[in-house]
Residue frames as a rotation matrix with the C-alpha (Angstrom) as fourth column:
MET 1
0.296 0.489 0.821 173.43
0.880 -0.473 -0.036 104.24
0.371 0.733 -0.570 38.24
VAL 2
0.982 0.049 -0.184 174.23
0.136 -0.856 0.499 106.97
-0.134 -0.515 -0.847 40.79
ARG 3
0.219 -0.975 -0.036 177.95
0.288 0.030 0.957 106.20
-0.932 -0.220 0.288 40.52
THR 4
-0.219 -0.254 0.942 177.81
0.966 0.080 0.246 106.48
-0.138 0.964 0.227 36.71
GLY 5
0.665 0.551 0.504 175.95
0.607 -0.792 0.064 109.80
0.434 0.264 -0.861 36.93
LEU 6
0.852 -0.410 -0.325 178.46
0.038 -0.571 0.820 111.13
-0.522 -0.711 -0.471 39.47
LEU 7
-0.093 -0.921 0.379 181.37
0.606 0.250 0.755 110.02
-0.790 0.300 0.535 37.28
LEU 8
-0.002 0.162 0.987 179.86
0.963 -0.267 0.046 111.79
0.271 0.950 -0.156 34.26
LEU 9
0.923 0.375 0.087 179.23
0.328 -0.885 0.332 114.95
0.201 -0.278 -0.939 36.29
VAL 10
0.549 -0.795 -0.257 182.79
0.093 -0.247 0.964 115.04
-0.831 -0.553 -0.061 37.66
SER 11
-0.241 -0.628 0.740 184.22
0.836 0.254 0.487 114.33
-0.494 0.736 0.463 34.18
GLY 12
0.371 0.482 0.794 182.12
0.829 -0.557 -0.050 117.13
0.418 0.676 -0.606 32.71
LEU 13
0.981 -0.027 -0.190 183.27
0.088 -0.817 0.570 119.58
-0.170 -0.576 -0.799 35.37
LEU 14
0.171 -0.985 0.038 186.91
0.328 0.093 0.940 118.63
-0.929 -0.148 0.339 34.82
LEU 15
-0.235 -0.223 0.946 186.60
0.966 0.054 0.252 119.06
-0.107 0.973 0.203 31.06
ALA 16
0.725 0.538 0.430 184.83
0.570 -0.819 0.064 122.39
0.386 0.198 -0.901 31.51
GLY 17
0.784 -0.503 -0.363 187.67
0.058 -0.523 0.850 123.53
-0.618 -0.688 -0.381 33.77
LEU 18
-0.200 -0.882 0.426 190.25
0.625 0.220 0.749 122.55
-0.755 0.416 0.507 31.18
ALA 19
0.066 0.289 0.955 188.36
0.958 -0.287 0.021 124.38
0.281 0.913 -0.295 28.45
ALA 20
0.950 0.311 -0.025 188.15
0.300 -0.891 0.339 127.48
0.083 -0.330 -0.940 30.60
ALA 21
0.409 -0.874 -0.262 191.91
0.275 -0.156 0.949 127.36
-0.870 -0.460 0.177 31.09
GLY 22
0.797 -0.018 -0.604 192.39
-0.513 -0.547 -0.661 127.89
-0.318 0.837 -0.445 27.34
GLU 23
-0.263 -0.916 0.304 194.87
-0.546 0.401 0.735 125.07
-0.795 0.027 -0.606 26.87
THR 24
0.558 0.326 -0.763 195.22
-0.821 0.356 -0.447 123.11
0.126 0.876 0.466 23.66
MET 25
-0.144 -0.630 0.763 196.26
-0.786 0.542 0.299 119.68
-0.602 -0.556 -0.573 24.91
GLN 26
-0.149 0.140 0.979 195.08
0.360 0.930 -0.078 117.57
-0.921 0.341 -0.188 21.99
PHE 27
-0.860 -0.152 0.487 194.52
0.502 -0.080 0.861 117.58
-0.092 0.985 0.145 18.24
ARG 28
-0.399 0.684 0.610 192.09
0.453 -0.431 0.780 120.27
0.797 0.588 -0.138 17.08
GLY 29
-0.506 0.113 0.855 191.82
-0.481 -0.860 -0.171 122.06
0.716 -0.498 0.489 20.43
GLU 30
-0.764 0.130 0.632 189.89
-0.618 0.131 -0.775 121.62
-0.184 -0.983 -0.020 23.63
SER 31
0.171 0.944 0.283 186.75
-0.680 0.321 -0.659 120.16
-0.713 -0.080 0.696 22.06
GLY 32
-0.442 -0.436 0.783 188.52
0.213 0.797 0.565 118.22
-0.871 0.417 -0.260 19.32
ASN 33
0.441 0.723 0.532 186.54
0.731 0.054 -0.680 120.10
-0.520 0.689 -0.505 16.66
GLY 34
-0.341 -0.689 0.640 189.10
0.924 -0.371 0.093 122.70
0.173 0.623 0.763 15.57
VAL 35
0.302 0.521 0.798 187.09
0.278 -0.849 0.449 125.55
0.912 0.086 -0.401 17.10
LEU 36
-0.770 -0.563 -0.301 188.51
0.489 -0.217 -0.845 127.72
0.411 -0.797 0.442 19.88
PRO 37
-0.052 0.764 -0.643 186.28
0.927 -0.202 -0.316 129.36
-0.371 -0.612 -0.698 22.49
ALA 38
0.703 0.428 0.567 184.83
0.633 -0.740 -0.227 132.74
0.323 0.519 -0.791 21.52
GLN 39
0.031 -0.734 -0.678 187.68
0.633 -0.511 0.582 135.21
-0.773 -0.447 0.450 21.37
ALA 40
0.761 0.108 -0.640 188.42
-0.328 -0.787 -0.523 138.31
-0.560 0.608 -0.563 19.36
VAL 41
0.420 -0.605 0.676 190.41
0.790 0.610 0.054 137.27
-0.446 0.512 0.735 16.30
ARG 42
-0.049 -0.545 -0.837 193.10
-0.076 -0.833 0.548 139.64
-0.996 0.090 0.000 15.06
ALA 43
0.855 0.358 0.376 192.93
0.355 0.125 -0.926 140.68
-0.379 0.925 -0.020 11.43
ASP 44
0.829 -0.548 -0.110 196.40
-0.534 -0.718 -0.447 142.26
0.165 0.429 -0.888 11.22
TRP 45
0.716 -0.569 0.404 198.74
0.146 0.688 0.711 139.26
-0.683 -0.450 0.575 11.64
GLU 46
0.673 -0.445 0.591 200.42
0.718 0.202 -0.666 139.89
0.177 0.873 0.456 8.29
ASN 47
0.547 -0.453 0.704 201.99
-0.180 -0.885 -0.429 143.10
0.817 0.108 -0.566 9.60
GLY 48
-0.406 -0.749 -0.524 203.42
0.340 0.408 -0.847 141.31
0.848 -0.523 0.089 12.64
ALA 49
-0.342 0.359 0.868 201.01
-0.774 -0.632 -0.044 143.00
0.533 -0.687 0.494 15.05
GLY 50
0.584 0.654 0.481 200.17
-0.808 0.415 0.418 140.83
0.074 -0.632 0.771 18.03
VAL 51
0.598 -0.456 -0.659 203.08
0.133 0.867 -0.479 138.42
0.790 0.199 0.579 17.51
ALA 52
0.930 -0.239 0.277 204.67
-0.329 -0.211 0.921 137.88
-0.162 -0.948 -0.275 20.92
TRP 53
-0.105 -0.981 0.165 207.52
-0.603 0.195 0.774 135.77
-0.791 -0.018 -0.611 19.56
LYS 54
0.880 0.277 -0.385 208.47
-0.474 0.467 -0.746 133.75
-0.027 0.839 0.543 16.53
VAL 55
-0.102 -0.912 0.398 210.99
-0.638 0.367 0.677 130.91
-0.763 -0.185 -0.619 16.24
PRO 56
-0.284 -0.026 -0.958 211.84
-0.882 0.399 0.251 128.52
0.376 0.916 -0.136 13.40
ASN 57
0.800 0.553 0.232 210.21
-0.597 0.769 0.227 125.11
-0.053 -0.320 0.946 13.62
PRO 58
-0.048 -0.952 0.304 213.04
-0.868 0.190 0.459 122.77
-0.495 -0.242 -0.835 14.66
ALA 59
-0.754 -0.176 0.633 211.65
0.021 0.956 0.291 119.64
-0.657 0.233 -0.717 12.97
ALA 60
-0.726 0.509 -0.463 209.43
-0.607 -0.156 0.780 118.61
0.324 0.847 0.422 10.08
GLY 61
-0.869 0.484 -0.101 205.98
0.493 0.830 -0.263 117.21
-0.044 -0.278 -0.959 10.66
TRP 62
-0.412 0.827 0.384 202.26
0.012 -0.416 0.909 117.77
0.911 0.379 0.161 10.36
ALA 63
-0.197 0.327 -0.924 201.78
0.933 0.352 -0.075 117.25
0.301 -0.877 -0.375 14.10
GLN 64
0.485 0.461 0.743 199.92
0.194 -0.885 0.423 120.18
0.853 -0.061 -0.519 15.65
PRO 65
-0.740 -0.650 0.174 201.73
-0.001 -0.258 -0.966 122.04
0.673 -0.715 0.190 18.45
ILE 66
0.362 0.845 -0.393 199.91
0.529 0.160 0.833 121.69
0.767 -0.510 -0.389 21.77
VAL 67
-0.367 -0.404 0.838 199.96
-0.427 -0.727 -0.538 123.80
0.827 -0.555 0.094 24.94
HIS 68
0.440 0.440 -0.783 199.81
0.617 0.485 0.619 122.63
0.652 -0.756 -0.058 28.54
GLY 69
0.527 -0.222 -0.821 200.26
0.690 -0.451 0.565 125.28
-0.496 -0.864 -0.084 31.21
GLN 70
0.639 -0.392 -0.662 203.20
-0.433 -0.894 0.111 127.46
-0.635 0.215 -0.742 30.18
GLN 71
-0.462 -0.824 0.329 204.73
-0.208 0.461 0.863 124.84
-0.862 0.330 -0.384 27.88
LEU 72
0.538 0.511 -0.671 204.28
-0.776 -0.010 -0.631 124.39
-0.329 0.860 0.391 24.14
TYR 73
-0.080 -0.525 0.847 205.12
-0.084 0.851 0.519 120.97
-0.993 -0.030 -0.112 22.68
ILE 74
0.451 0.114 -0.885 206.15
-0.879 -0.112 -0.463 120.24
-0.152 0.987 0.050 19.08
ALA 75
0.244 -0.358 0.901 206.80
0.045 0.933 0.358 116.73
-0.969 -0.047 0.243 17.74
GLY 76
0.736 -0.018 -0.677 208.68
-0.657 -0.260 -0.708 116.16
-0.163 0.965 -0.203 14.51
ALA 77
0.720 -0.543 0.432 211.29
0.544 0.828 0.134 114.20
-0.431 0.139 0.892 12.63
VAL 78
0.559 -0.642 -0.524 214.76
-0.701 -0.704 0.114 115.29
-0.442 0.304 -0.844 11.59
GLY 79
0.508 -0.447 0.736 217.18
0.499 0.849 0.170 113.70
-0.702 0.281 0.655 9.17
GLU 80
-0.626 -0.778 -0.052 219.42
0.343 -0.334 0.878 114.35
-0.701 0.531 0.476 6.21
GLY 81
-0.781 0.306 0.544 217.99
0.494 -0.232 0.838 116.59
0.383 0.923 0.030 3.54
ASP 82
-0.778 0.579 0.245 214.80
-0.617 -0.777 -0.123 118.59
0.119 -0.247 0.962 3.64
LEU 83
-0.866 0.491 -0.095 211.99
0.500 0.846 -0.186 116.65
-0.010 -0.209 -0.978 5.33
LYS 84
-0.639 0.651 -0.409 209.53
-0.350 -0.720 -0.599 119.53
-0.685 -0.239 0.688 5.03
PRO 85
-0.114 0.677 0.727 206.30
0.652 0.604 -0.460 118.32
-0.750 0.422 -0.510 3.39
SER 86
-0.957 -0.151 0.246 205.65
0.289 -0.512 0.809 119.64
0.003 0.846 0.534 -0.11
ASN 87
-0.167 0.939 -0.300 202.55
0.105 -0.286 -0.953 121.63
-0.980 -0.190 -0.051 -0.95
PHE 88
0.697 0.512 0.502 200.87
0.526 0.111 -0.843 122.51
-0.487 0.852 -0.192 -4.24
ALA 89
0.846 -0.427 -0.319 203.54
-0.518 -0.800 -0.303 125.15
-0.125 0.422 -0.898 -4.99
ASP 90
-0.072 -0.943 0.325 206.26
-0.784 0.255 0.566 122.52
-0.616 -0.214 -0.758 -4.43
GLY 91
-0.700 -0.275 -0.659 204.95
-0.692 0.487 0.532 120.10
0.175 0.829 -0.532 -7.02
VAL 92
-0.745 0.572 0.343 202.07
0.315 0.755 -0.576 118.20
-0.588 -0.321 -0.742 -5.42
LYS 93
-0.947 0.272 0.172 199.59
0.091 -0.285 0.954 118.29
0.309 0.919 0.246 -8.28
SER 94
-0.115 0.968 0.224 196.28
-0.577 -0.249 0.778 117.57
0.808 -0.040 0.587 -6.57
PRO 95
-0.131 0.133 0.982 194.78
-0.956 0.246 -0.161 116.05
-0.263 -0.960 0.095 -3.43
GLN 96
0.860 0.511 0.010 193.95
-0.482 0.818 -0.315 112.97
-0.169 0.266 0.949 -5.53
SER 97
0.404 -0.786 -0.468 197.68
-0.368 0.329 -0.870 112.30
0.838 0.523 -0.156 -6.03
MET 98
0.432 -0.185 0.883 197.97
-0.902 -0.086 0.424 110.90
-0.002 -0.979 -0.204 -2.53
GLY 99
0.988 -0.113 0.102 199.18
0.111 0.994 0.018 107.47
-0.103 -0.007 0.995 -3.62
VAL 100
0.255 -0.964 -0.073 202.90
-0.444 -0.184 0.877 106.80
-0.859 -0.191 -0.475 -3.32
SER 101
0.348 -0.221 -0.911 204.70
-0.925 0.075 -0.372 106.16
0.151 0.972 -0.179 -6.58
LEU 102
0.998 0.004 -0.070 205.58
-0.002 0.999 0.032 102.54
0.070 -0.032 0.997 -7.26
PHE 103
0.368 -0.929 0.046 209.17
0.504 0.158 -0.849 103.71
0.782 0.335 0.526 -7.58
ALA 104
0.473 -0.169 0.865 209.34
-0.616 -0.765 0.188 105.75
0.630 -0.622 -0.466 -4.34
LYS 105
0.052 -0.546 -0.836 211.85
0.500 0.739 -0.451 104.54
0.864 -0.395 0.312 -1.77
PRO 106
0.911 0.190 -0.365 212.23
0.410 -0.355 0.840 105.30
0.030 -0.915 -0.402 1.94
PRO 107
0.690 -0.708 0.149 215.17
-0.695 -0.706 -0.137 107.47
0.202 -0.009 -0.979 3.00
LYS 108
0.424 -0.627 -0.654 218.53
0.121 0.755 -0.645 105.67
0.897 0.195 0.396 3.05
THR 109
-0.695 -0.703 0.151 219.65
-0.004 -0.206 -0.979 107.32
0.719 -0.681 0.140 6.28
PRO 110
-0.421 0.538 -0.730 218.04
0.894 0.382 -0.234 107.05
0.153 -0.751 -0.642 9.72
LEU 111
0.008 0.516 0.856 215.48
0.015 -0.856 0.516 109.58
1.000 0.008 -0.015 10.88
THR 112
-0.862 -0.214 -0.460 215.30
0.460 0.051 -0.886 110.92
0.213 -0.975 0.055 14.41
TRP 113
0.184 0.958 0.219 211.86
0.461 -0.281 0.842 111.54
0.868 -0.054 -0.494 15.94
LYS 114
-0.822 -0.543 -0.174 211.94
0.444 -0.417 -0.793 114.28
0.358 -0.729 0.583 18.59
LEU 115
0.469 0.868 -0.164 209.78
0.809 -0.348 0.473 116.16
0.354 -0.355 -0.865 21.06
TYR 116
-0.649 -0.620 0.442 210.51
0.422 -0.776 -0.468 119.82
0.633 -0.117 0.765 21.74
CYS 117
0.313 0.688 -0.655 209.24
0.950 -0.226 0.216 121.82
0.000 -0.690 -0.724 24.71
LEU 118
-0.522 -0.429 0.737 209.15
0.495 -0.856 -0.147 125.61
0.695 0.288 0.659 24.34
SER 119
-0.718 0.257 -0.647 208.18
0.494 -0.467 -0.734 128.37
-0.490 -0.846 0.208 26.73
VAL 120
0.199 0.869 0.453 204.79
0.979 -0.201 -0.045 129.87
0.052 0.452 -0.890 25.93
GLN 121
0.600 0.068 -0.797 206.06
0.413 -0.880 0.236 133.20
-0.685 -0.471 -0.556 27.26
ASP 122
0.335 -0.593 -0.732 209.08
-0.583 -0.741 0.334 133.76
-0.740 0.315 -0.594 25.01
GLY 123
0.886 0.131 -0.445 209.51
-0.454 0.445 -0.772 130.76
0.097 0.886 0.454 22.66
ARG 124
-0.135 -0.990 0.043 212.84
-0.979 0.126 -0.157 129.63
0.150 -0.063 -0.987 24.08
THR 125
0.217 0.124 -0.968 213.53
-0.225 0.972 0.074 125.91
0.950 0.202 0.239 24.01
LEU 126
0.485 0.013 0.874 213.15
-0.874 0.001 0.485 124.50
0.006 -1.000 0.012 27.53
TRP 127
-0.278 -0.605 0.746 214.21
-0.422 0.775 0.471 121.01
-0.863 -0.183 -0.471 26.46
GLU 128
0.299 0.344 -0.890 214.27
-0.933 0.301 -0.197 118.62
0.201 0.889 0.411 23.53
ARG 129
-0.071 -0.249 0.966 214.24
-0.537 0.825 0.174 114.84
-0.841 -0.506 -0.192 23.66
GLU 130
-0.626 -0.149 -0.765 215.02
-0.730 0.458 0.508 112.16
0.275 0.876 -0.396 21.14
ILE 131
0.374 0.820 0.432 212.17
-0.867 0.475 -0.151 109.69
-0.330 -0.318 0.889 20.98
ILE 132
0.488 -0.260 0.833 213.72
0.258 0.955 0.147 107.15
-0.834 0.143 0.533 18.63
GLN 133
-0.009 -0.516 -0.856 216.21
-0.880 -0.403 0.252 106.94
-0.475 0.756 -0.451 15.78
LYS 134
-0.151 -0.036 0.988 215.71
0.227 0.971 0.070 104.39
-0.962 0.235 -0.139 13.02
LYS 135
-0.975 -0.130 -0.182 215.46
-0.157 -0.182 0.971 103.94
-0.159 0.975 0.157 9.28
ALA 136
-0.075 0.986 -0.152 212.01
-0.825 -0.147 -0.546 104.34
-0.560 0.085 0.824 7.81
SER 137
-0.567 -0.133 0.813 210.66
0.077 0.974 0.213 101.10
-0.820 0.183 -0.542 6.40
TYR 138
0.049 0.626 0.778 208.42
0.958 0.191 -0.214 102.59
-0.282 0.756 -0.590 3.70
PRO 139
-0.853 -0.313 0.418 208.13
0.451 -0.845 0.289 105.75
0.262 0.435 0.861 1.56
ILE 140
-0.162 0.828 -0.536 205.60
0.597 -0.350 -0.721 108.52
-0.785 -0.437 -0.438 2.14
HIS 141
0.494 0.414 0.765 203.79
0.853 -0.401 -0.334 110.87
0.168 0.817 -0.551 -0.21
PRO 142
-0.472 -0.787 0.397 205.71
0.694 -0.609 -0.384 114.14
0.544 0.094 0.834 -0.80
SER 143
-0.123 0.479 0.869 202.95
-0.294 -0.854 0.429 116.14
0.948 -0.202 0.246 0.90
ASN 144
0.848 0.411 -0.335 203.08
0.148 0.423 0.894 113.99
0.510 -0.807 0.298 4.05
SER 145
0.100 -0.835 0.541 205.58
-0.840 -0.362 -0.404 113.94
0.533 -0.414 -0.738 6.90
TRP 146
-0.406 -0.351 -0.844 207.16
0.075 0.907 -0.413 111.29
0.911 -0.231 -0.342 9.10
GLN 147
-0.860 0.189 -0.473 205.52
0.487 0.034 -0.873 112.78
-0.149 -0.981 -0.121 12.21
THR 148
-0.571 0.732 0.371 201.85
-0.019 -0.464 0.886 113.40
0.821 0.499 0.279 11.49
GLU 149
0.174 0.670 -0.722 200.51
0.739 0.395 0.545 112.39
0.650 -0.629 -0.427 14.91
THR 150
0.099 -0.030 0.995 199.80
-0.383 -0.924 0.010 115.25
0.918 -0.382 -0.104 17.33
PRO 151
-0.832 -0.396 -0.389 201.00
0.212 0.420 -0.882 114.74
0.513 -0.817 -0.265 20.91
ALA 152
0.416 0.903 0.111 198.51
0.134 -0.182 0.974 114.79
0.899 -0.390 -0.197 23.80
ALA 153
-0.722 -0.678 0.136 199.10
0.009 -0.205 -0.979 116.12
0.692 -0.706 0.154 27.31
ASP 154
0.594 0.788 -0.163 197.55
0.307 -0.035 0.951 116.00
0.743 -0.615 -0.262 30.75
ASP 155
0.779 -0.275 0.564 198.76
-0.593 -0.616 0.519 117.02
0.205 -0.738 -0.643 34.19
ALA 156
0.742 -0.490 0.457 200.96
0.044 0.716 0.696 113.90
-0.669 -0.497 0.553 34.42
GLY 157
-0.336 -0.939 0.078 202.87
0.138 0.033 0.990 114.46
-0.932 0.343 0.119 31.19
VAL 158
0.197 0.290 -0.937 202.92
-0.871 -0.387 -0.303 114.51
-0.451 0.875 0.176 27.41
TYR 159
0.088 -0.010 0.996 202.41
0.113 0.994 0.000 111.49
-0.990 0.113 0.089 25.15
VAL 160
-0.024 -0.220 -0.975 203.80
-0.894 -0.431 0.119 111.10
-0.447 0.875 -0.186 21.64
PHE 161
0.456 0.182 0.871 202.86
0.199 0.933 -0.300 108.42
-0.867 0.311 0.389 19.14
CYS 162
-0.238 -0.581 -0.779 205.24
-0.808 -0.326 0.490 108.04
-0.538 0.746 -0.392 16.19
GLY 163
0.659 0.671 0.339 203.29
-0.388 0.690 -0.611 105.75
-0.644 0.271 0.716 13.85
ALA 164
0.783 -0.396 -0.480 206.00
-0.450 0.173 -0.876 105.53
0.430 0.902 -0.043 11.19
ALA 165
-0.330 -0.936 0.123 208.51
-0.737 0.174 -0.653 104.47
0.590 -0.306 -0.747 13.87
GLY 166
0.233 0.510 -0.828 206.13
0.136 0.826 0.547 102.21
0.963 -0.240 0.123 15.79
THR 167
-0.660 -0.555 -0.506 206.74
0.609 -0.001 -0.793 103.96
0.440 -0.832 0.339 19.11
LEU 168
0.540 0.757 0.368 204.54
0.212 -0.545 0.811 105.42
0.814 -0.360 -0.455 21.86
THR 169
-0.460 -0.813 -0.357 206.43
0.670 -0.054 -0.740 107.44
0.583 -0.579 0.570 24.48
ALA 170
0.761 0.647 -0.044 205.45
0.487 -0.526 0.698 109.32
0.429 -0.552 -0.715 27.65
PHE 171
-0.449 -0.870 0.204 207.44
0.516 -0.439 -0.735 112.23
0.729 -0.225 0.646 29.05
GLY 172
0.089 0.368 -0.925 207.05
0.924 -0.377 -0.061 114.24
-0.371 -0.850 -0.374 32.23
HIS 173
0.916 0.292 0.276 206.62
0.376 -0.865 -0.332 117.99
0.142 0.408 -0.902 31.81
ASP 174
0.612 -0.777 -0.148 210.23
-0.402 -0.466 0.788 118.29
-0.682 -0.423 -0.597 33.02
GLY 175
0.310 -0.468 -0.828 211.44
-0.927 0.043 -0.372 116.25
0.210 0.883 -0.420 30.01
SER 176
-0.569 -0.510 0.646 212.04
-0.667 0.745 0.000 113.00
-0.481 -0.430 -0.764 31.87
GLN 177
-0.399 0.414 -0.818 211.05
-0.607 0.550 0.574 109.91
0.688 0.725 0.032 29.90
LYS 178
-0.024 0.513 0.858 208.42
-0.948 0.260 -0.182 107.97
-0.316 -0.818 0.480 31.86
TRP 179
-0.015 0.020 1.000 208.02
0.066 0.998 -0.019 104.98
-0.998 0.066 -0.017 29.55
GLN 180
-0.320 -0.063 -0.945 208.24
-0.917 -0.229 0.325 103.85
-0.237 0.971 0.016 25.94
GLN 181
0.101 0.452 0.886 206.26
-0.076 0.892 -0.447 101.13
-0.992 -0.022 0.124 24.19
GLN 182
-0.884 -0.357 -0.301 207.03
-0.344 0.062 0.937 99.65
-0.316 0.932 -0.178 20.79
THR 183
0.165 0.975 0.149 203.98
-0.297 0.193 -0.935 99.21
-0.941 0.111 0.321 18.58
GLU 184
0.192 -0.016 0.981 203.31
0.835 0.529 -0.154 98.03
-0.516 0.849 0.115 15.07
ILE 185
-0.798 -0.445 -0.406 204.75
0.123 -0.781 0.613 100.36
-0.590 0.439 0.678 12.44
CYS 186
0.220 0.974 0.061 201.80
0.448 -0.045 -0.893 102.05
-0.867 0.224 -0.446 10.76
ARG 187
-0.702 -0.353 0.619 202.05
0.705 -0.219 0.675 102.67
-0.102 0.910 0.402 7.05
THR 188
-0.580 0.445 -0.683 200.39
-0.009 -0.841 -0.540 105.95
-0.815 -0.307 0.492 6.19
ASN 189
-0.902 0.227 -0.366 199.04
-0.406 -0.164 0.899 105.16
0.143 0.960 0.240 2.73
ASN 190
-0.084 0.978 -0.192 195.28
-0.554 0.115 0.825 104.92
0.829 0.176 0.532 3.18
GLY 191
-0.324 -0.151 -0.934 195.92
0.492 0.816 -0.303 103.62
0.808 -0.557 -0.190 6.67
PHE 192
-0.183 0.226 -0.957 195.88
0.982 0.076 -0.170 104.86
0.034 -0.971 -0.236 10.21
GLY 193
0.014 0.166 0.986 194.71
0.085 -0.983 0.164 108.18
0.996 0.082 -0.028 11.61
THR 194
-0.554 -0.227 -0.801 195.13
0.791 0.155 -0.591 109.66
0.259 -0.961 0.094 15.06
């Protein structure tokens, strides 16, 4: 009982320390609820005020960028054509249209899933790594992307799950691949979530 209490106390202190550091190492922020700690929120972003740097997103995907230390990680997929997810302005009629058409087909050419590491300070690319290249085995809805899973990071590295490719990969913060595990390919239609 004492060991369990001590473990919970140490875990709580570690998590509190991470939250105080202001890092976003997982989906929806430090607490996983999409809420950042109390900070003043700028109201003048539209005029470019407060923007330290801006770079084009190198890959398509719904995966949230995450920050660990001075590194920002972005996971995505690249391939022939425009892989950018469509929105309502691009022809997606309603949220209820999430089913894939019976006539939809997966891309004919291989996709490449990648992880990018950018500098938090200036946005320059520190490194990029190919996770896997393969042909998709099923179609997706036009509003979805091939990389919807957000990476996660800790002091040992960054971890990327590519459900549509059936691959889980770990990288060091220096870009070295630590390991890769093949998993079941997860169809996205009314299926998995991360």
